[in-house]
N, CA, C and O atoms as a GROMACS GRO file, in nm:
protein
  348
    1MET      N    1   0.283  -0.361   1.593
    1MET     CA    2   0.416  -0.368   1.540
    1MET      C    3   0.509  -0.270   1.613
    1MET      O    4   0.628  -0.297   1.625
    2GLN      N    5   0.457  -0.159   1.660
    2GLN     CA    6   0.542  -0.063   1.731
    2GLN      C    7   0.598  -0.124   1.858
    2GLN      O    8   0.708  -0.088   1.900
    3GLN      N    9   0.524  -0.217   1.921
    3GLN     CA   10   0.577  -0.284   2.040
    3GLN      C   11   0.703  -0.362   2.005
    3GLN      O   12   0.798  -0.366   2.083
    4ILE      N   13   0.703  -0.424   1.890
    4ILE     CA   14   0.821  -0.500   1.848
    4ILE      C   15   0.939  -0.407   1.828
    4ILE      O   16   1.049  -0.436   1.873
    5TYR      N   17   0.917  -0.295   1.759
    5TYR     CA   18   1.025  -0.201   1.734
    5TYR      C   19   1.074  -0.136   1.864
    5TYR      O   20   1.192  -0.101   1.873
    6ALA      N   21   0.988  -0.121   1.962
    6ALA     CA   22   1.026  -0.056   2.087
    6ALA      C   23   1.140  -0.131   2.156
    6ALA      O   24   1.225  -0.068   2.218
    7GLY      N   25   1.143  -0.262   2.145
    7GLY     CA   26   1.246  -0.341   2.210
    7GLY      C   27   1.371  -0.360   2.127
    7GLY      O   28   1.465  -0.425   2.172
    8LEU      N   29   1.374  -0.305   2.008
    8LEU     CA   30   1.484  -0.329   1.916
    8LEU      C   31   1.618  -0.287   1.975
    8LEU      O   32   1.717  -0.358   1.956
    9TYR      N   33   1.624  -0.176   2.043
    9TYR     CA   34   1.751  -0.125   2.093
    9TYR      C   35   1.793  -0.189   2.225
    9TYR      O   36   1.902  -0.162   2.275
   10ASP      N   37   1.707  -0.272   2.282
   10ASP     CA   38   1.740  -0.341   2.406
   10ASP      C   39   1.803  -0.478   2.382
   10ASP      O   40   1.842  -0.546   2.476
   11VAL      N   41   1.812  -0.519   2.256
   11VAL     CA   42   1.866  -0.650   2.223
   11VAL      C   43   2.018  -0.646   2.233
   11VAL      O   44   2.082  -0.563   2.168
   12PRO      N   45   2.077  -0.734   2.315
   12PRO     CA   46   2.224  -0.735   2.324
   12PRO      C   47   2.284  -0.790   2.196
   12PRO      O   48   2.236  -0.888   2.140
   13LEU      N   49   2.390  -0.726   2.151
   13LEU     CA   50   2.458  -0.771   2.030
   13LEU      C   51   2.561  -0.877   2.067
   13LEU      O   52   2.618  -0.871   2.176
   14PRO      N   53   2.585  -0.972   1.979
   14PRO     CA   54   2.688  -1.073   2.008
   14PRO      C   55   2.824  -1.006   2.027
   14PRO      O   56   2.857  -0.911   1.955
   15SER      N   57   2.901  -1.053   2.123
   15SER     CA   58   3.028  -0.989   2.153
   15SER      C   59   3.145  -1.055   2.082
   15SER      O   60   3.250  -0.993   2.065
   16ALA      N   61   3.130  -1.179   2.040
   16ALA     CA   62   3.239  -1.251   1.974
   16ALA      C   63   3.179  -1.343   1.868
   16ALA      O   64   3.062  -1.380   1.878
   17PRO      N   65   3.258  -1.381   1.768
   17PRO     CA   66   3.205  -1.467   1.662
   17PRO      C   67   3.139  -1.595   1.712
   17PRO      O   68   3.042  -1.641   1.653
   18GLU      N   69   3.190  -1.652   1.820
   18GLU     CA   70   3.128  -1.776   1.871
   18GLU      C   71   2.989  -1.752   1.930
   18GLU      O   72   2.913  -1.846   1.951
   19ASP      N   73   2.955  -1.623   1.957
   19ASP     CA   74   2.823  -1.590   2.009
   19ASP      C   75   2.720  -1.574   1.898
   19ASP      O   76   2.600  -1.567   1.926
   20VAL      N   77   2.764  -1.568   1.773
   20VAL     CA   78   2.673  -1.547   1.661
   20VAL      C   79   2.604  -1.679   1.629
   20VAL      O   80   2.670  -1.780   1.607
   21PRO      N   81   2.470  -1.677   1.626
   21PRO     CA   82   2.399  -1.802   1.598
   21PRO      C   83   2.417  -1.848   1.454
   21PRO      O   84   2.451  -1.769   1.366
   22GLN      N   85   2.396  -1.976   1.432
   22GLN     CA   86   2.401  -2.035   1.297
   22GLN      C   87   2.299  -1.965   1.209
   22GLN      O   88   2.187  -1.938   1.252
   23CYS      N   89   2.337  -1.937   1.086
   23CYS     CA   90   2.247  -1.872   0.992
   23CYS      C   91   2.141  -1.972   0.947
   23CYS      O   92   2.172  -2.084   0.907
   24LEU      N   93   2.015  -1.930   0.955
   24LEU     CA   94   1.904  -2.014   0.911
   24LEU      C   95   1.872  -1.987   0.766
   24LEU      O   96   1.900  -1.879   0.714
   25GLU      N   97   1.815  -2.086   0.699
   25GLU     CA   98   1.765  -2.068   0.563
   25GLU      C   99   1.616  -2.093   0.565
   25GLU      O  100   1.569  -2.196   0.614
   26VAL      N  101   1.540  -1.997   0.512
   26VAL     CA  102   1.394  -2.005   0.510
   26VAL      C  103   1.350  -1.997   0.365
   26VAL      O  104   1.399  -1.913   0.289
   27GLU      N  105   1.258  -2.081   0.326
   27GLU     CA  106   1.204  -2.078   0.190
   27GLU      C  107   1.089  -1.979   0.185
   27GLU      O  108   0.995  -1.988   0.264
   28GLY      N  109   1.095  -1.883   0.093
   28GLY     CA  110   0.990  -1.783   0.079
   28GLY      C  111   1.014  -1.663   0.169
   28GLY      O  112   1.125  -1.642   0.219
   29ALA      N  113   0.909  -1.585   0.188
   29ALA     CA  114   0.919  -1.461   0.266
   29ALA      C  115   0.831  -1.471   0.391
   29ALA      O  116   0.746  -1.559   0.402
   30VAL      N  117   0.853  -1.378   0.482
   30VAL     CA  118   0.768  -1.367   0.601
   30VAL      C  119   0.720  -1.223   0.611
   30VAL      O  120   0.777  -1.134   0.548
   31ASP      N  121   0.616  -1.200   0.689
   31ASP     CA  122   0.567  -1.063   0.707
   31ASP      C  123   0.661  -0.987   0.801
   31ASP      O  124   0.746  -1.046   0.868
   32ALA      N  125   0.644  -0.856   0.806
   32ALA     CA  126   0.734  -0.769   0.882
   32ALA      C  127   0.735  -0.802   1.031
   32ALA      O  128   0.841  -0.802   1.093
   33ASP      N  129   0.619  -0.829   1.089
   33ASP     CA  130   0.612  -0.862   1.233
   33ASP      C  131   0.691  -0.990   1.263
   33ASP      O  132   0.767  -0.995   1.361
   34THR      N  133   0.674  -1.090   1.181
   34THR     CA  134   0.745  -1.217   1.201
   34THR      C  135   0.895  -1.196   1.185
   34THR      O  136   0.974  -1.249   1.263
   35PHE      N  137   0.934  -1.119   1.085
   35PHE     CA  138   1.076  -1.092   1.064
   35PHE      C  139   1.136  -1.024   1.186
   35PHE      O  140   1.242  -1.064   1.233
   36MET      N  141   1.070  -0.921   1.238
   36MET     CA  142   1.122  -0.850   1.356
   36MET      C  143   1.130  -0.943   1.477
   36MET      O  144   1.232  -0.948   1.546
   37ARG      N  145   1.021  -1.016   1.503
   37ARG     CA  146   1.012  -1.101   1.622
   37ARG      C  147   1.110  -1.219   1.617
   37ARG      O  148   1.180  -1.246   1.714
   38ASP      N  149   1.113  -1.288   1.504
   38ASP     CA  150   1.188  -1.414   1.497
   38ASP      C  151   1.334  -1.398   1.457
   38ASP      O  152   1.416  -1.486   1.485
   39TYR      N  153   1.368  -1.288   1.393
   39TYR     CA  154   1.505  -1.275   1.342
   39TYR      C  155   1.578  -1.152   1.395
   39TYR      O  156   1.687  -1.164   1.450
   40VAL      N  157   1.519  -1.034   1.378
   40VAL     CA  158   1.588  -0.911   1.420
   40VAL      C  159   1.604  -0.904   1.570
   40VAL      O  160   1.715  -0.885   1.620
   41LEU      N  161   1.496  -0.921   1.643
   41LEU     CA  162   1.504  -0.908   1.789
   41LEU      C  163   1.584  -1.020   1.854
   41LEU      O  164   1.629  -1.005   1.968
   42ARG      N  165   1.601  -1.129   1.786
   42ARG     CA  166   1.681  -1.240   1.839
   42ARG      C  167   1.824  -1.240   1.784
   42ARG      O  168   1.903  -1.330   1.813
   43SER      N  169   1.856  -1.137   1.704
   43SER     CA  170   1.987  -1.129   1.637
   43SER      C  171   2.017  -1.259   1.563
   43SER      O  172   2.128  -1.311   1.568
   44GLN      N  173   1.916  -1.310   1.495
   44GLN     CA  174   1.926  -1.437   1.425
   44GLN      C  175   1.954  -1.414   1.276
   44GLN      O  176   1.866  -1.363   1.205
   45PRO      N  177   2.073  -1.449   1.228
   45PRO     CA  178   2.098  -1.436   1.084
   45PRO      C  179   2.007  -1.530   1.006
   45PRO      O  180   1.980  -1.642   1.050
   46VAL      N  181   1.959  -1.484   0.891
   46VAL     CA  182   1.868  -1.566   0.811
   46VAL      C  183   1.884  -1.532   0.663
   46VAL      O  184   1.909  -1.417   0.627
   47ILE      N  185   1.869  -1.633   0.580
   47ILE     CA  186   1.866  -1.616   0.435
   47ILE      C  187   1.728  -1.660   0.389
   47ILE      O  188   1.684  -1.771   0.419
   48PHE      N  189   1.660  -1.573   0.316
   48PHE     CA  190   1.528  -1.606   0.262
   48PHE      C  191   1.547  -1.649   0.117
   48PHE      O  192   1.576  -1.566   0.031
   49ARG      N  193   1.530  -1.775   0.089
   49ARG     CA  194   1.546  -1.830  -0.046
   49ARG      C  195   1.414  -1.816  -0.121
   49ARG      O  196   1.308  -1.857  -0.071
   50GLY      N  197   1.420  -1.759  -0.240
   50GLY     CA  198   1.300  -1.748  -0.323
   50GLY      C  199   1.203  -1.641  -0.279
   50GLY      O  200   1.090  -1.637  -0.328
   51ALA      N  201   1.242  -1.554  -0.189
   51ALA     CA  202   1.151  -1.453  -0.136
   51ALA      C  203   1.111  -1.349  -0.239
   51ALA      O  204   1.005  -1.287  -0.227
   52VAL      N  205   1.194  -1.328  -0.340
   52VAL     CA  206   1.164  -1.227  -0.442
   52VAL      C  207   1.146  -1.289  -0.580
   52VAL      O  208   1.153  -1.220  -0.682
   53ALA      N  209   1.122  -1.419  -0.584
   53ALA     CA  210   1.111  -1.490  -0.712
   53ALA      C  211   1.000  -1.434  -0.800
   53ALA      O  212   1.005  -1.447  -0.922
   54HIS      N  213   0.901  -1.373  -0.740
   54HIS     CA  214   0.786  -1.320  -0.816
   54HIS      C  215   0.809  -1.176  -0.865
   54HIS      O  216   0.724  -1.121  -0.935
   55TRP      N  217   0.920  -1.114  -0.830
   55TRP     CA  218   0.946  -0.975  -0.868
   55TRP      C  219   0.970  -0.964  -1.019
   55TRP      O  220   1.049  -1.040  -1.074
   56PRO      N  221   0.903  -0.872  -1.086
   56PRO     CA  222   0.923  -0.853  -1.230
   56PRO      C  223   1.067  -0.819  -1.266
   56PRO      O  224   1.112  -0.852  -1.377
   57ALA      N  225   1.140  -0.756  -1.178
   57ALA     CA  226   1.278  -0.716  -1.208
   57ALA      C  227   1.366  -0.836  -1.240
   57ALA      O  228   1.461  -0.823  -1.317
   58LEU      N  229   1.337  -0.952  -1.184
   58LEU     CA  230   1.420  -1.069  -1.211
   58LEU      C  231   1.417  -1.110  -1.357
   58LEU      O  232   1.515  -1.161  -1.410
   59ALA      N  233   1.305  -1.088  -1.422
   59ALA     CA  234   1.294  -1.120  -1.565
   59ALA      C  235   1.342  -1.003  -1.651
   59ALA      O  236   1.399  -1.024  -1.758
   60ARG      N  237   1.318  -0.882  -1.605
   60ARG     CA  238   1.347  -0.763  -1.686
   60ARG      C  239   1.494  -0.721  -1.681
   60ARG      O  240   1.549  -0.678  -1.782
   61TRP      N  241   1.558  -0.733  -1.566
   61TRP     CA  242   1.693  -0.682  -1.549
   61TRP      C  243   1.797  -0.780  -1.600
   61TRP      O  244   1.871  -0.841  -1.521
   62THR      N  245   1.803  -0.797  -1.729
   62THR     CA  246   1.905  -0.880  -1.791
   62THR      C  247   2.035  -0.799  -1.802
   62THR      O  248   2.035  -0.678  -1.780
   63ASN      N  249   2.143  -0.866  -1.837
   63ASN     CA  250   2.269  -0.794  -1.857
   63ASN      C  251   2.254  -0.689  -1.966
   63ASN      O  252   2.304  -0.577  -1.952
   64GLU      N  253   2.184  -0.724  -2.075
   64GLU     CA  254   2.166  -0.627  -2.183
   64GLU      C  255   2.085  -0.507  -2.137
   64GLU      O  256   2.121  -0.393  -2.168
   65PHE      N  257   1.978  -0.529  -2.063
   65PHE     CA  258   1.896  -0.419  -2.013
   65PHE      C  259   1.980  -0.327  -1.924
   65PHE      O  260   1.975  -0.205  -1.938
   66LEU      N  261   2.057  -0.384  -1.833
   66LEU     CA  262   2.138  -0.304  -1.742
   66LEU      C  263   2.250  -0.231  -1.816
   66LEU      O  264   2.288  -0.120  -1.777
   67ARG      N  265   2.302  -0.290  -1.922
   67ARG     CA  266   2.405  -0.225  -2.002
   67ARG      C  267   2.349  -0.095  -2.061
   67ARG      O  268   2.417   0.007  -2.064
   68TYR      N  269   2.224  -0.100  -2.108
   68TYR     CA  270   2.162   0.018  -2.166
   68TYR      C  271   2.112   0.114  -2.059
   68TYR      O  272   2.113   0.236  -2.080
   69ALA      N  273   2.068   0.062  -1.948
   69ALA     CA  274   2.010   0.146  -1.843
   69ALA      C  275   2.116   0.219  -1.762
   69ALA      O  276   2.089   0.326  -1.707
   70SER      N  277   2.236   0.164  -1.756
   70SER     CA  278   2.342   0.220  -1.674
   70SER      C  279   2.410   0.337  -1.744
   70SER      O  280   2.445   0.326  -1.862
   71PRO      N  281   2.431   0.449  -1.675
   71PRO     CA  282   2.508   0.559  -1.734
   71PRO      C  283   2.649   0.514  -1.772
   71PRO      O  284   2.704   0.562  -1.871
   72VAL      N  285   2.708   0.425  -1.694
   72VAL     CA  286   2.841   0.375  -1.725
   72VAL      C  287   2.837   0.293  -1.853
   72VAL      O  288   2.925   0.306  -1.938
   73GLY      N  289   2.735   0.209  -1.867
   73GLY     CA  290   2.721   0.128  -1.988
   73GLY      C  291   2.704   0.214  -2.111
   73GLY      O  292   2.760   0.183  -2.217
   74ALA      N  293   2.629   0.322  -2.100
   74ALA     CA  294   2.608   0.412  -2.213
   74ALA      C  295   2.739   0.480  -2.253
   74ALA      O  296   2.766   0.496  -2.372
   75ARG      N  297   2.821   0.519  -2.156
   75ARG     CA  298   2.949   0.583  -2.185
   75ARG      C  299   3.046   0.485  -2.250
   75ARG      O  300   3.134   0.526  -2.326
   76ARG      N  301   3.031   0.356  -2.221
   76ARG     CA  302   3.121   0.255  -2.277
   76ARG      C  303   3.068   0.198  -2.408
   76ARG      O  304   3.118   0.096  -2.456
   77GLY      N  305   2.969   0.262  -2.465
   77GLY     CA  306   2.917   0.214  -2.592
   77GLY      C  307   2.804   0.115  -2.579
   77GLY      O  308   2.767   0.049  -2.676
   78GLY      N  309   2.749   0.104  -2.458
   78GLY     CA  310   2.639   0.012  -2.436
   78GLY      C  311   2.514   0.053  -2.509
   78GLY      O  312   2.425  -0.030  -2.530
   79GLY      N  313   2.505   0.177  -2.547
   79GLY     CA  314   2.391   0.225  -2.621
   79GLY      C  315   2.346   0.359  -2.570
   79GLY      O  316   2.378   0.398  -2.458
   80ALA      N  317   2.272   0.429  -2.653
   80ALA     CA  318   2.226   0.562  -2.615
   80ALA      C  319   2.079   0.560  -2.575
   80ALA      O  320   2.022   0.664  -2.543
   81ARG      N  321   2.019   0.440  -2.578
   81ARG     CA  322   1.878   0.432  -2.542
   81ARG      C  323   1.859   0.452  -2.392
   81ARG      O  324   1.950   0.428  -2.313
   82SER      N  325   1.741   0.496  -2.356
   82SER     CA  326   1.709   0.508  -2.214
   82SER      C  327   1.674   0.371  -2.159
   82SER      O  328   1.655   0.277  -2.236
   83ALA      N  329   1.665   0.360  -2.028
   83ALA     CA  330   1.628   0.234  -1.965
   83ALA      C  331   1.491   0.189  -2.012
   83ALA      O  332   1.468   0.069  -2.029
   84ALA      N  333   1.400   0.282  -2.032
   84ALA     CA  334   1.266   0.247  -2.076
   84ALA      C  335   1.267   0.189  -2.216
   84ALA      O  336   1.182   0.106  -2.250
   85GLY      N  337   1.361   0.232  -2.298
   85GLY     CA  338   1.367   0.185  -2.436
   85GLY      C  339   1.450   0.058  -2.453
   85GLY      O  340   1.462   0.007  -2.564
   86ALA      N  341   1.506   0.009  -2.346
   86ALA     CA  342   1.594  -0.108  -2.356
   86ALA      C  343   1.519  -0.239  -2.349
   86ALA      O  344   1.581  -0.345  -2.342
   87GLU      N  345   1.388  -0.234  -2.350
   87GLU     CA  346   1.310  -0.356  -2.339
   87GLU      C  347   1.313  -0.423  -2.469
   87GLU      O  348   1.254  -0.529  -2.486
   0.00000   0.00000   0.00000
């Protein structure tokens, strides 16, 4: 993987908007080596759809949870409970 990172700074950046490649959409995630080789080193914009669908935060971080977990939410009357108690 260090070989991939070694060439990172040698990649020419697009000079004008017309030089920017079309953004790709990929379903799921890829490993770090693939990401560096296929997207970063090629300056290829990409959107990974569903790559974090399995993360517990997606189910846990509801608006209500964030209202209680946020210091701003607590100051606005969102509650005095800690983030751990907002479940």
